[in-house]
N, C-alpha and C positions, 0 to 999 in steps of 0.2 A: 504494500500500500504506500502511496506517495505521501510525503510530508506536506504540511501546509506551505512550506517554503517552495518545494518543487511545484506544487499546484499553482501558486501565485506566479512563479516564473513561466510556467506553461501558459497561463492566461495572458501574461504580458506578451509572450511570443505570438500567441494567436492574434492579438490585436495589432501588433507590429507587422505581422505577415499580411493581415487583411489590409492595412494601410498601404503597404507596398503593392499589393495586387491592384487596389483601386487606382493607385498612381500609374501602374503599368497599363491599365486599360485606357486611360486618357479621358479626354472630354467627349461628351455626347453631342450629336448634332441637334437634338431636341433640347432647346434651352431649359424648359421646365424640368425635364428629366435630369439634365445636367445639374440644375440647382438642387434637386432632391438628392442626387448622389453626393453633391458637395456637403449637404447637411449630414448625411450618413458618415462621410469621411471625417468631418469635424467631430462628430460624436465618437468615432473610433479613436481619434487622437485624444479626446478628453478621457475616455475609458483607459487608454494606455497610460496616460499621465496619472490617473487615479490609482491604478494598480501599482505603478512604479512608486507612488507615494506610500502605499501600504508596505511595499518591500522595504523602502528606506526607513519608515517608522520603526520597523522591527530590527533595523541595523543589519539587514542581510545584504550581501553583495552577490554578484553574478559569477563568482569564482568557484 
């Protein structure tokens, strides 16, 4: 069973990978769709930052 530390790092990696994938896809031709995807992207960034904050609060590092 994974520790809480491992789970948080896994969650952080999931969000970081999702951010990278959205960046790789690029912009959409449909402006409204592109704006919706931009909102999702921003939420992913916020979630990634929040999870990293939880990791740092506990004094954990990625080594």
